[in-house]
DRENFIMI-451627 format. One record per residue (C-alpha): residue in three letters; x, y, z. Coordinates in nm, 3 decimals, padded with zeros to 5 digits. Layout:
<nodes>
res_X_Y_Z
Ala_X_Y_Z
...
</nodes>
This chain:
<nodes>
res_X_Y_Z
Met_06.105_-01.223_01.266
Ser_06.341_-01.257_00.970
Lys_06.388_-00.977_00.723
Lys_06.215_-01.181_00.450
Thr_05.920_-01.264_00.671
Ser_05.892_-00.901_00.773
Val_05.884_-00.787_00.411
Glu_05.619_-01.046_00.326
Ala_05.406_-00.937_00.620
Leu_05.429_-00.572_00.518
Ser_05.345_-00.666_00.160
Gln_05.037_-00.857_00.273
Leu_04.933_-00.567_00.495
Phe_04.974_-00.324_00.206
Asp_04.764_-00.551_-00.019
Ala_04.492_-00.568_00.247
Ile_04.489_-00.189_00.286
Thr_04.478_-00.141_-00.090
Gln_04.189_-00.386_-00.124
Thr_04.002_-00.210_00.155
Gln_04.052_00.125_-00.014
Glu_03.934_-00.017_-00.347
Arg_03.623_-00.163_-00.186
Glu_03.553_00.178_-00.035
Val_03.570_00.328_-00.384
Thr_03.330_00.060_-00.506
Arg_03.090_00.133_-00.219
Arg_03.085_00.505_-00.296
Ile_03.011_00.441_-00.662
Gln_02.743_00.185_-00.574
Glu_02.569_00.432_-00.347
Ser_02.556_00.698_-00.616
Ser_02.207_00.771_-00.743
Ile_02.221_00.876_-01.106
Leu_01.920_01.091_-01.183
Tyr_01.837_00.979_-01.536
Pro_01.503_01.097_-01.685
Lys_01.285_00.798_-01.590
Phe_01.433_00.795_-01.239
Lys_01.353_01.165_-01.200
Glu_01.001_01.097_-01.326
Ala_00.959_00.824_-01.064
Leu_01.075_01.065_-00.792
Thr_00.829_01.328_-00.915
Asn_00.544_01.077_-00.895
Ile_00.648_00.966_-00.546
Arg_00.658_01.328_-00.433
Tyr_00.310_01.382_-00.575
Ala_00.179_01.072_-00.394
His_00.331_01.199_-00.070
Ser_00.172_01.541_-00.116
Met_-00.172_01.378_-00.149
His_-00.188_01.265_00.213
Gly_-00.506_01.379_00.380
Ser_-00.716_01.330_00.067
Glu_-00.915_01.037_-00.062
Arg_-00.763_00.778_-00.294
Ala_-00.413_00.904_-00.211
Gly_-00.235_00.601_-00.351
Met_00.041_00.526_-00.599
Ile_00.170_00.208_-00.759
Leu_00.534_00.191_-00.868
Thr_00.611_-00.123_-01.068
Gly_00.909_-00.261_-01.252
Leu_01.122_-00.567_-01.307
Thr_01.370_-00.677_-01.041
Gly_01.679_-00.459_-01.065
Val_01.520_-00.168_-01.247
Gly_01.559_00.072_-00.954
Lys_01.224_00.082_-00.769
Ser_01.375_00.053_-00.422
Arg_01.654_00.295_-00.512
Ala_01.398_00.554_-00.622
Val_01.193_00.516_-00.304
Asp_01.497_00.519_-00.076
Thr_01.641_00.821_-00.259
Tyr_01.318_01.012_-00.208
Ile_01.290_00.915_00.158
Ala_01.654_01.007_00.229
Ala_01.621_01.342_00.051
Tyr_01.297_01.423_00.232
Tyr_01.431_01.349_00.578
Ala_01.754_01.536_00.500
Ser_01.542_01.840_00.416
Arg_01.352_01.818_00.746
Pro_01.597_01.841_01.037
Asp_01.312_01.988_01.241
Leu_01.137_01.651_01.266
Glu_01.346_01.529_01.559
Thr_01.302_01.692_01.899
Asp_01.382_01.596_02.257
Gln_01.018_01.505_02.313
Leu_00.918_01.323_01.992
Thr_01.048_01.228_01.650
Glu_00.800_01.276_01.368
Leu_00.795_01.001_01.105
Pro_00.617_01.134_00.796
Ile_00.722_00.833_00.585
Leu_00.724_00.469_00.694
Lys_00.843_00.185_00.472
Val_00.762_-00.182_00.521
Arg_00.856_-00.486_00.315
Leu_00.597_-00.759_00.283
Ser_00.687_-01.122_00.335
Gly_00.564_-01.397_00.106
Arg_00.268_-01.463_00.336
Pro_00.135_-01.132_00.465
Thr_-00.126_-01.139_00.741
Tyr_-00.350_-00.882_00.909
Asn_-00.151_-00.879_01.234
Gly_00.175_-00.912_01.045
Leu_00.120_-00.587_00.853
Leu_00.031_-00.402_01.172
Gln_00.345_-00.534_01.339
Gln_00.561_-00.435_01.043
Ile_00.428_-00.080_01.058
Leu_00.511_-00.065_01.428
Met_00.856_-00.214_01.365
Ala_00.926_00.045_01.095
Ala_00.875_00.310_01.364
Asn_01.093_00.118_01.615
His_00.792_00.064_01.839
Val_00.880_-00.135_02.150
Lys_00.546_-00.319_02.179
Leu_00.481_-00.563_01.896
Ser_00.271_-00.828_02.067
Gly_-00.104_-00.831_02.124
Asn_-00.428_-00.915_01.950
Ser_-00.561_-00.744_01.635
Thr_-00.751_-00.477_01.826
Thr_-00.454_-00.385_02.043
Leu_-00.214_-00.367_01.745
Leu_-00.457_-00.157_01.542
Lys_-00.496_00.094_01.827
Arg_-00.117_00.124_01.853
Val_-00.087_00.192_01.480
His_-00.361_00.457_01.496
Lys_-00.182_00.623_01.787
Leu_00.153_00.603_01.609
Val_00.015_00.766_01.295
Ala_-00.152_01.045_01.494
Glu_00.134_01.120_01.732
Gln_00.426_01.088_01.493
Gly_00.264_01.244_01.191
Val_00.276_00.958_00.942
Gln_00.188_01.099_00.600
Met_00.286_00.816_00.366
Leu_00.314_00.440_00.406
Val_00.536_00.258_00.156
Ile_00.464_-00.112_00.109
Asp_00.738_-00.291_-00.084
Glu_00.687_-00.624_-00.264
Phe_00.313_-00.560_-00.294
Gln_00.278_-00.852_-00.537
His_00.278_-01.073_-00.226
Leu_-00.025_-00.883_-00.106
Leu_-00.206_-00.913_-00.436
Ser_-00.095_-01.259_-00.540
Glu_-00.287_-01.466_-00.793
Gln_-00.246_-01.756_-00.554
Ala_-00.414_-01.548_-00.284
Arg_-00.444_-01.705_00.056
Ile_-00.742_-01.658_00.287
Ser_-00.563_-01.378_00.472
Thr_-00.516_-01.164_00.161
Arg_-00.864_-01.009_00.165
Asn_-00.828_-00.933_00.537
Val_-00.497_-00.756_00.473
Leu_-00.645_-00.557_00.184
Asn_-00.942_-00.455_00.398
Leu_-00.697_-00.344_00.669
Leu_-00.505_-00.133_00.418
Lys_-00.828_00.031_00.295
Thr_-00.938_00.099_00.652
Leu_-00.604_00.252_00.748
Met_-00.606_00.480_00.444
Asp_-00.961_00.591_00.526
Asp_-00.909_00.640_00.898
Cys_-00.552_00.770_00.907
Lys_-00.564_00.974_00.585
Phe_-00.209_00.887_00.487
Ser_-00.108_00.825_00.129
Cys_00.009_00.477_00.037
Leu_00.278_00.381_-00.213
Leu_00.283_00.020_-00.334
Thr_00.600_-00.099_-00.507
Gly_00.659_-00.434_-00.669
Leu_00.657_-00.648_-00.980
Pro_00.420_-00.568_-01.269
Glu_00.231_-00.898_-01.238
Gly_00.088_-00.777_-00.909
Leu_-00.142_-00.548_-01.108
Lys_-00.335_-00.838_-01.258
Thr_-00.525_-00.911_-00.940
Phe_-00.656_-00.558_-00.883
Val_-00.968_-00.655_-01.074
Gln_-01.053_-00.884_-00.782
His_-01.037_-00.601_-00.529
Asp_-01.214_-00.302_-00.682
Glu_-01.227_-00.089_-00.366
Ile_-00.848_-00.102_-00.339
Arg_-00.801_-00.059_-00.714
Gln_-00.992_00.271_-00.710
Arg_-00.755_00.415_-00.453
Phe_-00.456_00.360_-00.682
Ala_-00.615_00.417_-01.021
Lys_-00.490_00.773_-01.078
Asn_-00.119_00.740_-01.007
Arg_00.071_00.449_-01.155
Phe_00.425_00.450_-01.286
Glu_00.644_00.177_-01.429
Leu_01.022_00.195_-01.420
Arg_01.166_00.009_-01.717
Pro_01.517_-00.104_-01.813
Phe_01.717_00.104_-02.057
Ser_01.661_00.010_-02.417
Ile_01.837_00.043_-02.750
Ala_01.513_00.020_-02.945
Asp_01.547_00.368_-03.095
Lys_01.775_00.670_-03.106
Thr_01.615_00.837_-02.804
Ser_01.656_00.520_-02.596
Val_02.021_00.486_-02.697
Leu_02.086_00.849_-02.601
Glu_01.930_00.790_-02.257
Leu_02.153_00.487_-02.200
Arg_02.458_00.678_-02.325
Asp_02.389_00.966_-02.087
Tyr_02.350_00.718_-01.800
Leu_02.680_00.548_-01.879
Lys_02.848_00.888_-01.922
Ala_02.743_00.967_-01.566
Tyr_02.918_00.649_-01.450
Asp_03.224_00.743_-01.657
Arg_03.233_01.075_-01.470
Arg_03.197_00.898_-01.134
Leu_03.491_00.672_-01.218
Glu_03.694_00.974_-01.322
Gln_03.606_01.153_-00.997
Glu_03.747_00.854_-00.808
Gly_04.069_00.877_-01.007
Ile_03.993_00.565_-01.212
Asn_04.099_00.565_-01.576
Ser_03.888_00.329_-01.787
Ile_03.777_00.265_-02.138
Ala_03.460_00.474_-02.156
Leu_03.141_00.280_-02.084
Ala_02.950_00.522_-02.305
Ser_03.187_00.470_-02.600
Glu_03.069_00.323_-02.929
Phe_03.263_00.006_-02.844
Met_03.144_-00.043_-02.485
Leu_02.781_00.076_-02.488
Pro_02.635_-00.216_-02.688
Arg_02.844_-00.460_-02.485
Val_02.729_-00.317_-02.153
Tyr_02.371_-00.334_-02.277
Leu_02.410_-00.692_-02.395
Ala_02.566_-00.793_-02.062
Thr_02.300_-00.624_-01.846
Leu_01.993_-00.591_-02.069
Gly_01.978_-00.230_-01.957
Leu_01.896_-00.304_-01.592
Pro_02.049_-00.037_-01.364
Arg_02.124_-00.289_-01.086
Ala_02.299_-00.520_-01.330
Ile_02.508_-00.229_-01.459
Ser_02.602_-00.144_-01.101
Glu_02.693_-00.508_-01.029
Leu_02.908_-00.523_-01.341
Ile_03.096_-00.209_-01.237
Ser_03.142_-00.332_-00.879
Ser_03.263_-00.675_-00.990
Thr_03.514_-00.521_-01.229
Leu_03.651_-00.272_-00.976
Asp_03.679_-00.533_-00.701
Arg_03.891_-00.758_-00.925
Thr_04.114_-00.494_-01.080
Asp_04.416_-00.290_-00.984
Ile_04.240_00.044_-01.019
Ser_04.570_00.231_-01.016
Ala_04.616_00.111_-01.375
Pro_04.385_00.192_-01.667
Leu_04.088_-00.043_-01.702
Thr_04.073_-00.217_-02.039
Lys_03.806_-00.425_-02.209
His_03.979_-00.733_-02.064
Asn_03.927_-00.602_-01.710
Trp_03.558_-00.558_-01.785
Ala_03.551_-00.907_-01.936
Gln_03.692_-01.048_-01.612
Gly_03.440_-00.854_-01.405
Tyr_03.161_-00.987_-01.623
Glu_03.277_-01.349_-01.595
Ala_03.284_-01.329_-01.216
Ile_02.913_-01.263_-01.176
Phe_02.598_-01.425_-01.303
Leu_02.373_-01.198_-01.506
Asp_02.050_-01.344_-01.639
Asn_02.090_-01.217_-01.994
Asn_02.053_-01.541_-02.196
Leu_02.404_-01.514_-02.341
Gly_02.520_-01.847_-02.201
Glu_02.833_-01.920_-02.003
Thr_03.085_-01.908_-02.287
Phe_02.998_-01.583_-02.463
Asn_03.162_-01.272_-02.320
Pro_03.049_-00.952_-02.493
Phe_03.355_-00.755_-02.382
Val_03.597_-00.967_-02.580
Ala_03.358_-01.068_-02.858
Lys_03.399_-00.932_-03.209
Asp_03.171_-00.653_-03.332
Glu_02.984_-00.886_-03.565
Gln_02.910_-01.130_-03.282
Val_02.782_-00.850_-03.062
Lys_02.564_-00.722_-03.346
Asn_02.415_-01.068_-03.405
His_02.329_-01.111_-03.037
Leu_02.168_-00.766_-03.023
Glu_01.955_-00.843_-03.328
Ala_01.844_-01.169_-03.165
Leu_01.702_-00.992_-02.859
</nodes>
């Protein structure tokens, strides 16, 4: 190998290592759960729903737009709970107080039973309805299931309900009655509209509903909440040794909001896209954030040509007023 070729190879290797390290930084920041007030409130409500197992009507509904943080809130609670209970796993049996399933677009009676068994890593998933139901009852009793989380519940309560929907709802009601676990439904707000068609289910979830909403700039309090959230990200970047124009600054905050419409997932995607396309050993400028923004599609109605991070203040103001 020639000296030049050797140098080029080492250079490429160094670039690959640097990119890997930068992606690791991005992953750590992505996995951070920032406990802003509404997120904490969601966790408090989930904890309350969990504590209600063993009682009647122990249900909760957590709704919100896609990207607002519903799954992050649930997963954060589940991870924290299991981390606090190292006693659950023994040589004989592992207790599973919380099970989480994700509904497909066409949920069925047997399908829900199978998903519950799969969530517990059960080895036997085949059989008729009676057999599957007995296995679920045994699973709940032996492994101490206290709360069942059903994600994407709008598929279960769809306005275009299929014949199987009522059977699935009756199964859910029966399981809650027989097994005495609490049930947390998470999904899109439109799923609520069909509760009027299923009163027996509606009653079980009537007392505990919570909606996670995007950040807003509608008033001073809302702006302060968004600023605190972005300040937390500024601190995370600083902890990783990344020097950047502050996201919570007077210049960046309205631009971040305009780019993401206050959705936590969109903010996370913007940060990840920017970090993945930037030499993070150098200070990040508004142009780096502009490049990160251009590389991803965010459904914010700004069009393909307008970039809030390089736009003039007056243009940003006009777009904010148009929202």
